[in-house]
VEXZARO-379648 format. One record per residue: x, y, z of N, C-alpha, C, CB in turn. Coordinates in pm, whole numbers, plus 50000, padded with zeros to 5 digits. Each point is the difference from the previous one (the first is absolute). Glycine has a CB too. Layout:
REM residues N
nc1/nc2/nc3/cac1/cac2/cac3/cc1/cc2/cc3/cbc1/cbc2/cbc3
X/Y/Z/X/Y/Z/X/Y/Z/X/Y/Z;
...
END
This chain:
REM residues 300
nc1/nc2/nc3/cac1/cac2/cac3/cc1/cc2/cc3/cbc1/cbc2/cbc3
69573/79072/87402/50070/50004/50128/50082/49872/50018/49818/50145/50100;
50304/49864/49955/50079/49879/50025/49929/49902/50091/50205/50134/49968;
49831/49739/50018/49939/49897/50084/50031/50023/50147/50017/49838/49811;
49893/50116/50275/50022/50011/50144/50045/49866/50057/49827/50182/50014;
50105/49710/49949/50033/49869/50054/50101/49929/49911/49773/49986/50104;
50324/49951/49958/50113/49938/49931/49951/49898/49898/50144/50036/50202;
49916/49965/49679/49952/49918/49890/50091/49882/49967/49893/50204/49910;
50214/49777/50166/50089/49888/49976/49997/49900/50114/50145/50150/49865;
49939/49749/50124/50007/49897/50103/50081/50050/50120/49982/49822/49824;
49971/50145/50296/50072/50024/50124/49956/49894/50100/50018/50252/49955;
50062/49726/50149/49952/49917/50110/49886/50076/50070/50230/49890/50030;
49683/50035/50038/49881/50062/50060/50034/50113/50097/49884/49781/49975;
50212/50202/50118/50028/50110/50094/50045/50127/49928/50061/49830/50171;
50022/50155/49724/50048/50118/49928/49888/50064/49918/50230/49899/49991;
49680/50021/49956/49887/50057/49927/49913/50085/50092/50003/49803/49843;
49971/50148/50277/49921/50077/50096/50072/50130/50036/49902/49786/50092;
50228/50204/49935/50078/50119/50037/49999/50103/49888/50145/49857/50147;
49884/50097/49730/50009/50092/49887/49866/50065/49970/50186/49862/49906;
49708/50059/50094/49869/50057/49967/49951/50096/50109/49948/49792/49871;
50083/50179/50254/49965/50094/50107/50073/50132/49979/49963/49810/50160;
50165/50180/49806/50079/50120/49977/49950/50077/49877/50198/49888/50105;
49757/50038/49794/49949/50066/49880/49871/50075/50026/50108/49823/49863;
49810/50126/50226/49878/50073/50039/50039/50132/50067/49872/49782/50028;
50231/50213/50058/50050/50124/50061/50051/50096/49893/50061/49872/50208;
50007/50073/49690/50050/50084/49891/49885/50066/49925/50201/49851/49979;
49691/50075/50002/49883/50057/49933/49938/50111/50083/49958/49780/49889;
50027/50196/50241/49937/50100/50087/50085/50126/50012/49891/49814/50125;
50241/50170/49868/50088/50116/50013/50027/50071/49869/50104/49885/50191;
49852/50054/49697/50023/50061/49869/50125/49952/49931/49881/50195/50083;
50203/49725/49985/50124/49955/49939/49978/49900/49886/50109/50038/50219;
49777/49894/49781/49971/49902/49895/49936/50063/49878/49974/49829/50176;
49997/50300/49829/49935/50068/49889/50082/50120/49953/49777/49924/50086;
50354/50065/49928/50090/50106/49958/50097/49946/49895/49981/50113/50226;
49973/49871/49648/50085/49938/49898/50128/50078/49970/49794/49905/49905;
50203/50226/50110/50122/50078/49973/50110/49964/50099/49860/50187/49908;
50104/49795/50219/50099/49961/50099/50050/49858/49974/49890/50151/50166;
50020/49760/49792/50039/49863/49968/50101/49997/49887/49777/49919/50078;
50193/50154/49815/50091/50005/49885/50135/50061/50039/49801/50020/49847;
50195/50082/50235/50124/50064/50043/50089/49904/50077/49880/50219/50008;
50060/49701/50081/50080/49905/50077/50063/49893/49910/49852/50041/50198;
50070/49909/49706/50054/49900/49909/50112/50061/49915/49776/49882/49994;
50200/50236/49952/50104/50066/49918/50128/50020/50080/49821/50116/49866;
50165/49940/50253/50119/50027/50080/50069/49871/50044/49893/50212/50078;
50028/49683/49945/50060/49872/50034/50086/49947/49889/49807/49952/50145;
50141/50054/49732/50076/49951/49885/50107/50098/49954/49799/49871/49932;
50205/50246/50128/50114/50090/49982/50108/49973/50105/49846/50174/49904;
50126/49735/50190/50099/49964/50101/50008/50095/50117/50125/49895/49821;
49767/50181/50204/50006/50102/50105/49974/49946/50140/49927/50162/49831;
50014/49719/50178/49970/49944/50132/50089/49882/50036/49767/50075/49970;
50290/49861/49929/50082/49882/50021/50096/49984/49883/49816/49889/50134;
50308/50070/49889/50094/49977/49891/49976/49868/49926/50165/50134/50127;
49740/49785/49919/49980/49866/49944/49968/50002/49851/49922/49928/50223;
50007/50176/49730/49958/50004/49861/50119/50005/49904/49791/50114/50072;
50325/49924/49976/50118/50006/49913/50044/49861/49956/50071/50209/50116;
49875/49687/49949/50028/49862/49958/49881/49938/49926/50156/49977/50196;
49756/50108/49752/49878/49954/49933/50032/49901/49888/49890/50218/50056;
50200/49820/49856/50036/49911/49889/50093/49888/50045/49973/50191/49844;
50119/49841/50244/50095/49898/50046/49929/49880/50060/50167/50180/50042;
49728/49845/50036/49930/49892/50069/49869/49960/49933/50105/50079/50209;
49834/50012/49714/49865/49974/49950/49984/49989/49851/49929/50114/50196;
50180/49897/49727/49987/50000/49854/49942/49870/49947/50193/50156/49989;
49847/49732/50066/49951/49871/49951/49848/49990/50012/50219/49895/50065;
49728/50150/50050/49855/50000/50017/49934/50091/49898/50029/49952/50244;
50023/50169/49738/49940/50095/49907/49997/49945/49858/50078/50188/50146;
50029/49746/49815/50006/49943/49865/49900/49885/49984/50241/50067/49984;
49748/49850/50118/49904/49890/49991/49857/50053/49993/50159/49851/50127;
49809/50248/49954/49866/50059/49998/49971/50064/49865/50014/50040/50248;
50087/50027/49693/49981/50062/49869/49976/49895/49892/50146/50190/50071;
49927/49699/49935/49980/49892/49903/49859/49943/50010/50244/49946/50011;
49707/50037/50112/49863/49951/50021/49901/50098/49938/50069/49883/50213;
49953/50245/49809/49907/50101/49951/49997/50008/49848/50039/50127/50210;
50074/49854/49726/50010/50018/49855/49974/49873/49920/50161/50180/50044;
49799/49713/50023/49972/49874/49929/49895/50021/49890/50055/49872/50210;
49982/50093/49668/49905/50006/49889/49972/50138/49946/49903/49803/50096;
50168/50299/49950/49976/50137/49956/50091/50033/49882/49931/50068/50234;
50012/49991/49660/50077/50041/49882/50022/50151/50005/49904/49807/49864;
50224/50235/50130/50032/50142/50012/50083/50057/49885/49989/49967/50241;
50045/49958/49655/50085/50055/49893/49946/50130/49942/50069/49769/49947;
50018/50332/50048/49967/50128/49941/49916/50091/50085/50015/49887/49791;
49949/50071/50329/49911/50080/50084/50076/50102/50084/49843/49807/50008;
50091/50305/50018/50047/50094/50102/49935/49958/50132/50030/50192/49832;
50051/49798/50273/49955/49942/50127/50022/50097/50115/50051/49770/49912;
49851/50240/50176/50015/50072/50126/50002/49899/50113/49884/50206/49907;
50219/49801/50177/50011/49913/50118/49971/50085/50123/50172/49847/49887;
49709/50135/50171/49955/50081/50114/50047/49934/50130/49798/50082/49870;
50279/49993/50210/50059/49943/50121/50114/49909/49962/49780/50014/50120;
50313/50038/49801/50103/49918/49934/50104/49943/50094/49964/50138/49801;
50050/49918/50321/50109/49955/50087/50133/50021/49932/49849/49830/50106;
50233/50067/49890/50131/50012/49935/49997/49957/49854/50105/49959/50222;
49776/50038/49719/49989/49987/49855/49992/49861/49943/50120/50204/49997;
49859/49695/50085/50002/49861/49953/49895/49976/49892/50082/49928/50224;
49795/50113/49800/49892/49972/49905/50020/50078/49870/49843/49958/50192;
50196/50168/49817/50024/50081/49881/50111/49940/49915/49924/50203/50123;
50183/49753/49940/50111/49940/49926/49960/49870/49933/50158/50106/50160;
49762/49815/49907/49952/49876/49938/49907/50031/49883/50020/49881/50221;
49903/50228/49788/49915/50040/49888/50085/50037/49879/49825/50081/50162;
50285/49991/49859/50089/50034/49890/50064/49875/49941/50045/50221/50107;
49995/49687/49978/50059/49876/49952/49900/49916/49922/50156/50003/50194;
49714/50017/49835/49894/49929/49929/49960/50071/49871/49918/49913/50218;
50153/50196/49748/49976/50066/49872/49932/50134/50005/49991/49779/49912;
49973/50271/50205/49941/50134/50008/50098/50103/49945/49862/49931/50200;
50087/50169/49730/50088/50100/49939/50045/50105/50101/49884/49963/49784;
50034/50060/50317/50029/50102/50101/49930/49964/50130/50027/50176/49821;
50039/49848/50291/49939/49979/50130/50026/50121/50088/50027/49750/49979;
49870/50294/50090/50012/50108/50098/49994/49939/50139/49895/50169/49841;
50209/49852/50237/50002/49959/50140/49940/50112/50083/50206/49855/49965;
49683/50118/50101/49937/50100/50084/49988/49952/50143/49875/50084/49803;
50169/49998/50291/49995/49960/50140/49988/50124/50086/50138/49794/49954;
49810/50187/50167/49986/50112/50093/50133/50036/50065/49764/49932/50042;
50333/49972/49957/50129/50019/50067/50112/50014/49898/49917/49869/50198;
50153/50243/49805/50111/50023/49908/50114/49902/50023/49936/50240/49989;
50089/49722/50136/50111/49911/50029/49987/49868/49925/50022/50105/50225;
49856/49843/49767/49980/49873/49931/50031/50014/49851/49826/49937/50169;
50131/50172/49770/50025/50018/49858/50148/50021/49970/49773/50097/49978;
50300/49963/50116/50144/50016/49980/50068/49864/49985/49994/50213/50132;
49955/49686/49938/50057/49865/49987/49972/49942/49861/49972/49964/50248;
49912/50071/49697/49962/49948/49868/50082/50062/49888/49771/49961/50087;
50273/50162/49930/50067/50071/49891/50130/49934/49958/49898/50208/50084;
50165/49718/50007/50127/49937/49968/49984/49862/49938/50101/50128/50186;
49776/49826/49795/49976/49860/49962/49978/49977/49851/49905/49972/50223;
50064/50131/49699/49958/49979/49863/50112/49943/49915/49837/50186/50025;
50149/49693/49923/50101/49944/49911/49988/50064/49862/49998/49782/50128;
50110/50225/49795/49994/50062/49867/49912/49919/49905/50230/50096/50036;
49705/49977/49872/49925/49933/49895/49863/49950/50040/50214/49939/49910;
49730/50114/50197/49869/49951/50045/49897/50112/50010/50116/49818/50124;
49886/50277/49786/49898/50104/50000/50034/50114/50094/49834/49826/49943;
50067/50260/50078/50018/50123/50077/49937/49986/50138/50002/50134/49788;
50072/49907/50314/49949/49998/50137/49997/50143/50053/50092/49766/50039;
49790/50280/50001/49980/50134/50053/49955/49991/50144/49943/50087/49771;
50057/50028/50299/49969/50000/50143/49909/50118/50035/50220/49887/50049;
49688/50088/50044/49909/50106/50044/49955/49973/50142/49923/50039/49763;
50098/50056/50327/49945/49988/50135/49851/50027/49992/50220/50071/50107;
49700/49840/49949/49855/50014/49984/49923/49939/50116/50033/49998/49754;
49840/50038/50251/49903/49945/50093/49909/49908/49918/50008/50205/50156;
49983/49668/49881/49921/49903/49923/49854/50037/49990/50158/49826/50071;
49792/50255/50023/49860/50037/49999/49973/50129/49923/49978/49886/50218;
50128/50173/49725/49984/50125/49923/50113/50006/49897/49890/50121/50199;
50102/49796/49699/50108/49986/49903/50013/50127/49915/49963/49751/49996;
50160/50297/49983/50022/50127/49929/50007/49982/49848/50122/50083/50200;
49782/49843/49743/50000/49973/49856/49860/50021/49944/50189/49836/50027;
49806/50194/49845/49871/50020/49933/49934/49866/49970/50083/50215/49900;
49793/49790/50062/49924/49878/49973/50061/49923/49882/49792/50111/50088;
50212/49758/49926/50035/49912/49889/50137/50018/49940/49766/49999/49956;
50335/50022/50126/50134/50026/49943/50097/49883/50013/49962/50237/50052;
49996/49649/50005/50088/49883/50011/49932/49877/49940/50105/50096/50209;
49978/49818/49733/49948/49875/49947/49972/49898/50109/50124/50045/49791;
49948/49966/50320/49980/49909/50114/50035/50074/50128/50050/49796/49857;
49872/50181/50247/50029/50056/50132/50008/49884/50099/49882/50221/49945;
50232/49769/50121/50027/49891/50093/50022/50056/50140/50101/49862/49815;
49873/50058/50285/50033/50036/50137/50037/49872/50073/49844/50203/49998;
50281/49786/50043/50049/49876/50057/50013/50005/50152/50120/49961/49789;
49800/49961/50281/50010/49986/50146/49998/50135/50071/50129/49789/49966;
49779/50296/49990/49987/50134/50056/49864/50023/50063/50160/50082/49830;
49737/49846/50125/49863/50031/50039/49977/49997/50150/49930/49909/49783;
50141/50005/50288/49981/49992/50144/50042/50124/50074/50033/49761/49980;
50038/50331/49953/50049/50122/50064/49918/50124/49961/50227/49898/50003;
49668/50083/49920/49923/50115/49952/49873/50017/50082/50092/49966/49769;
49886/50151/50290/49881/50020/50082/49869/49980/49924/50133/50158/50136;
49862/49889/49738/49877/49989/49921/50033/49918/49875/49909/50224/50086;
50078/49645/49927/50039/49911/49890/49907/50013/49880/50094/49842/50168;
49780/50184/49855/49906/50016/49889/50031/50126/49920/49826/49878/50133;
50211/50228/49935/50037/50123/49930/50125/49979/49917/49896/50135/50183;
50201/49790/49872/50123/49971/49926/49969/49919/49874/50131/50005/50215;
49780/49897/49796/49962/49921/49884/49934/50088/49894/49973/49798/50146;
49939/50291/49897/49934/50088/49902/50101/50090/49930/49794/49996/50139;
50308/50048/49934/50105/50082/49938/50081/49918/49898/50012/50139/50210;
50020/49737/49823/50072/49915/49906/49918/49978/49873/50116/49888/50192;
49754/50089/49825/49913/49980/49884/49991/50128/49917/49868/49828/50129;
50128/50284/49938/49987/50129/49928/50117/50024/49906/49874/50091/50194;
50249/49879/49850/50118/50039/49920/50041/49893/49899/50075/50136/50193;
49856/49750/49802/50032/49898/49901/49912/50022/49876/50067/49834/50182;
49987/50131/49703/49928/50017/49875/49884/49900/49989/50212/50084/49891;
49684/49947/50033/49897/49899/49971/50065/49875/49939/49827/50183/49965;
50136/49703/50086/50061/49876/49957/50129/49967/50073/49898/50038/49782;
50149/50054/50301/50125/49981/50073/49983/49913/50123/50074/50220/49918;
50038/49742/50137/50006/49904/50111/50014/50070/50134/50102/49831/49846;
49824/50121/50254/50018/50042/50139/50030/49875/50081/49843/50201/49974;
50263/49804/50106/50040/49882/50077/50052/50042/50136/50054/49875/49788;
49888/50070/50317/50048/50030/50135/50053/49872/50065/49834/50190/50022;
50273/49827/50054/50050/49893/50086/49978/50043/50144/50173/49926/49828;
49777/49984/50255/49963/50040/50136/50036/49891/50100/49813/50139/49908;
50197/49903/50218/50029/49907/50109/49873/49928/50042/50189/50147/50079;
49814/49719/49917/49887/49922/50044/49992/49994/50152/50016/49867/49791;
49878/50076/50264/49977/50002/50145/50102/49923/50082/49763/50022/49946;
50312/49887/49992/50102/49925/50073/50136/50070/49999/49879/49791/49942;
50135/50314/49979/50132/50057/49973/50069/50050/50127/49919/50065/49774;
50196/49876/50256/50085/50041/50113/49931/49994/50135/50119/50145/49842;
49775/49776/50170/49921/50008/50122/50083/49963/50123/49795/49945/49868;
50301/49963/50118/50081/49960/50115/50081/50117/50055/50013/49767/49907;
50050/50308/50002/50081/50114/50043/49913/50113/50054/50172/49938/49830;
49713/50086/50106/49909/50103/50048/49951/49967/50140/49929/50050/49765;
50032/49825/50256/49953/49957/50131/50110/50014/50104/49841/49840/49890;
50283/50121/50073/50112/50011/50093/50031/50144/50036/50091/49792/49905;
49901/50297/49997/50025/50142/50027/49891/50059/50089/50118/50019/49781;
49757/49944/50193/49890/50049/50085/50020/49955/50145/49844/49995/49802;
50205/49883/50217/50022/49949/50135/50112/50075/50071/49920/49777/49926;
50187/50253/50001/50122/50050/50061/50006/50152/50014/50110/49802/49908;
49830/50270/49999/50019/50144/49993/49949/50071/50126/49981/49986/49750;
50084/50123/50286/49955/50081/50113/49866/50063/49966/50239/50047/50069;
49659/49921/50008/49863/50039/49964/49970/50147/50028/49933/49768/50047;
50140/50293/50042/49959/50135/50042/50012/50104/49889/50071/49940/50229;
50019/50035/49675/50018/50098/49892/49904/49980/49884/50237/50015/50064;
49695/49871/49932/49910/49973/49887/49855/49989/50044/50187/49883/49884;
49782/50161/50236/49863/50000/50046/49916/50092/49911/50075/49952/50238;
49819/49994/49703/49917/50080/49912/50058/50022/49861/49916/50108/50202;
50179/49807/49758/50063/50012/49869/49955/49886/49911/50198/50115/50102;
49754/49915/49778/49959/49897/49904/50116/49976/49905/49755/50067/50017;
50292/49809/49977/50111/49965/49912/49962/50026/49855/50077/49826/50165;
50020/50225/49756/49971/50035/49861/49991/49879/49906/50114/50216/50044;
49948/49673/49992/49998/49883/49913/49878/49913/50027/50251/50006/49992;
49674/49960/49900/49884/49913/50015/49994/49901/49886/49876/50182/50120;
50135/49686/49909/49984/49898/49896/49854/49988/49958/50199/49875/50091;
49779/50061/49794/49864/49988/49947/49977/49860/49944/49998/50246/49947;
49876/49713/50045/49966/49872/49940/49988/50015/49849/49881/49929/50211;
50127/49957/49720/49984/50002/49855/49861/50049/49961/50164/49811/49980;
49735/50147/50095/49863/50043/49970/49986/50152/50014/49914/49777/50079;
50145/50280/50024/49994/50146/50020/50065/50073/49882/50004/49968/50250;
50113/49986/49711/50073/50067/49892/49925/49990/49868/50215/49951/50117;
49718/49939/49859/49917/49989/49879/49883/50099/50006/50065/49756/49977;
49881/50266/50142/49892/50100/50012/50053/50140/49972/49883/49854/50169;
50239/50174/49874/50061/50130/49972/50013/50021/49849/50126/49989/50218;
49901/49903/49711/50015/50008/49854/49866/49988/49926/50227/49902/50026;
49664/50083/50047/49868/49986/49937/49946/50138/49965/49955/49786/50130;
50100/50270/49762/49963/50133/49954/49941/49991/49859/50181/50105/50144;
49727/49982/49822/49941/49994/49866/50100/50023/49888/49789/50077/50100;
50323/49988/49932/50102/50027/49898/50090/49880/49974/49994/50238/50068;
49995/49656/50014/50089/49886/49987/49925/49876/49956/50147/50098/50176;
49922/49816/49750/49944/49872/49956/50108/49893/50009/49836/50118/49846;
50125/49759/50136/50093/49886/50003/50083/50000/50129/50009/50004/49748;
49924/50015/50365/50070/50003/50129/50031/49856/50044/49882/50217/50064;
50242/49759/49966/50035/49868/50056/50111/50018/50103/49933/49884/49784;
50086/50014/50299/50096/50011/50110/50064/49865/50026/49867/50188/50101;
50246/49816/49966/50064/49878/50048/50078/50031/50126/50014/49908/49765;
50012/49987/50312/50063/50016/50131/50102/49890/50021/49792/50108/50093;
50321/49928/49968/50101/49900/50037/50042/50024/50145/50081/49983/49760;
49928/49908/50315/50042/50005/50140/50117/49903/50018/49765/50061/50080;
50340/49984/49986/50114/49912/50025/50069/50040/50130/50031/49966/49752;
50058/49950/50293/50074/50024/50124/50146/50033/49967/49846/49844/50128;
50209/50256/49942/50142/50033/49991/50063/49970/50135/49959/50180/49824;
50149/49745/50175/50069/49963/50124/50131/50077/50013/49895/49771/49993;
50134/50271/50129/50119/50079/50029/50091/49923/50096/49870/50214/49965;
50259/49821/50038/50091/49930/50092/49960/50011/50146/50179/50042/49838;
49753/50066/50197/49958/50019/50139/49911/50121/50013/50210/49894/50078;
49746/50133/50046/49909/50110/50023/50057/50136/49966/49900/49863/50176;
50229/50156/49851/50064/50128/49969/49999/50029/49851/50142/49973/50200;
49888/49927/49718/49999/50017/49855/49859/50028/49949/50198/49847/49982;
49704/50085/50077/49862/50025/49959/49957/50142/50035/49949/49756/50033;
50087/50290/50086/49966/50137/50037/50070/50101/49910/49966/49925/50237;
50162/50053/49733/50075/50093/49915/49932/50015/49863/50213/49937/50119;
49743/49949/49825/49929/50004/49873/49871/50081/50013/50099/49776/49938;
49822/50194/50164/49872/50067/50019/50018/50149/50021/49907/49790/50098;
50192/50249/49982/50024/50141/50027/50043/50073/49874/50062/49943/50235;
50019/49993/49680/50047/50064/49878/49888/50017/49899/50225/49901/50040;
49695/49994/49940/49899/50003/49895/49883/50091/50038/50066/49767/49933;
49909/50251/50197/49891/50087/50045/50045/50141/50035/49887/49798/50085;
50244/50221/49932/50057/50129/50039/49966/50040/50143/49987/50068/49762;
49943/49846/50311/49965/50025/50141/49943/50140/50021/50181/49842/50068;
49729/50202/49842/49953/50139/50006/49918/50030/50124/50001/50001/49753;
49948/49895/50316/49920/50025/50120/50082/50064/50111/49856/49806/49939;
50277/50191/50048/50083/50069/50099/49990/50152/49988/50155/49805/49998;
49765/50242/49908/49967/50143/49997/49932/50041/50130/49977/49990/49751;
49959/49914/50317/49927/50030/50122/50090/50001/50123/49799/49899/49896;
50330/50068/50087/50094/49989/50111/50097/50118/50003/49981/49751/49988;
50063/50292/50130/50114/50090/50006/50120/49932/49935/49911/50110/50212;
50171/49962/49712/50110/49937/49926/50092/49915/50087/49989/50191/49846;
50038/49854/50275/50093/49926/50085/49939/49869/50052/50106/50217/50065;
49762/49771/49929/49935/49877/50047/49971/49902/49887/49900/50132/50183;
50093/49917/49692/49967/49913/49888/50105/49892/49980/49881/50190/49892;
50246/49847/50112/50106/49902/49979/50002/49896/50112/50135/50173/49879;
49845/49873/50242/49997/49906/50114/49884/49902/49985/50103/50175/50148;
49779/49875/49812/49885/49912/49985/50023/49900/49887/49850/50182/50086;
50213/49863/49806/50029/49911/49888/50095/49888/50044/49967/50191/49839;
50134/49843/50239/50095/49899/50048/49930/49901/50093/50188/50165/49980;
49720/49886/50101/49927/49912/50091/49908/49905/49923/50009/50179/50177;
49927/49873/49716/49914/49915/49918/50082/49895/49926/49839/50191/49973;
50276/49849/49977/50088/49903/49933/50041/49888/50097/50086/50183/49847;
49946/49853/50277/50035/49901/50101/49883/49906/50029/50162/50163/50101;
49716/49891/49894/49880/49916/50021/49989/49896/49888/49883/50192/50116;
50138/49850/49760/49996/49908/49888/50103/49888/50018/49922/50186/49850;
50197/49853/50194/50106/49900/50021/49964/49905/50113/50170/50163/49917;
49782/49893/50193/49967/49920/50118/49889/49900/49971/50070/50192/50144;
49835/49847/49773/49886/49914/49968/50032/49905/49883/49847/50180/50083;
50271/49832/49860/50037/49912/49889/49915/50020/49876/50076/49837/50168;
49884/50285/49806/49914/50029/49885/50085/49998/49873/49842/50140/50144;
50135/49762/49771/50083/49990/49880/49922/49970/49873/50181/49923/50147;
49685/50080/49859/49918/49970/49883/49899/50111/49977/50030/49753/50039;
49967/50298/49839/49914/50113/49966/49914/49964/49879/50170/50164/50092;
49701/49865/49917/49909/49972/49889/49997/50116/49902/49862/49855/50150;
50152/50113/49722/49979/50098/49893/49866/49968/49934/50252/50028/49961;
49670/50075/50013/49865/49983/49945/49978/50111/49898/49911/49892/50216;
50096/50073/49656/49995/50099/49893/49875/49978/49914/50253/50015/49998;
49672/50092/49983/49880/49997/49917/50018/50097/49884/49855/49938/50198;
50113/50017/49682/50006/50087/49882/49861/50006/49937/50244/49942/49960;
49714/50178/50005/49873/50022/49931/50029/50075/49869/49869/50005/50221;
50080/49941/49669/50027/50055/49867/49868/50028/49931/50219/49875/49984;
49774/50239/49944/49879/50035/49924/50038/50088/49883/49859/49983/50208;
50047/50033/49700/50021/50090/49887/49894/50110/50001/50102/49811/49865;
49941/50307/50092/49906/50111/49990/49915/49983/49874/50161/50152/50125;
49712/49871/49892/49907/49986/49888/50039/50098/49888/49816/49927/50158;
50179/50025/49718/50034/50086/49886/49889/50099/49972/50138/49817/49903;
END
């Protein structure tokens, strides 16, 4: 079952507000409906609730590339077939090909994101394939990939342990499993600001789909009898923006603002503009990035 109490950093008043609301979500059944959660995330990244996601690469590519580099530190991929689960616009898969992988499959729940990846493949870097998929139910047979990666996706999966078991299932014995995840500090300033500003009446009893995790938790997720040589690393840094509006634009693009699924369409844009104005008014210009990578090998 998805978590009920918030697992990342927030100011105390927002933590109380969010956790109270999450209890309501649990009592109403909204916190235990993974199909609805996945649908909102998919539709958000298809751009159905907000146009912000169309600037995903324009505003967020640098972050995605840095997170991918952190995740792939020390990983050898020459000649491997790779599955990228939750590929987004293909950053991790493309870096795997550039590192010598013979083939990479971009898999994501949102077709719009994969369409952005299709135009990126440089010549001479192996084969790039695409598949719309659910990370918790991968459409592949056992042991068919040399490496299975997932970059900065785990915080969006309702059942992270099930997703890990699926990744382990489809990797070959001796193959690599590597997840990149949002740490507890990730974007906490923007999340806190949005919780403060957003119109509460439309999200009463709604559990947010994004949940950061600690390094210790993610290592426990990888503590499976099929895996060995489990290790992890974490990097935290600050990104500064020219002003609150620029910071909000980045946050809205990289998250796709899928929570506006709970709003009438004519009110979502107004609320987004009001939240952006709040960021500007408060002078919010610094955002924390918190990236955790966990790497393991499947027992031969």
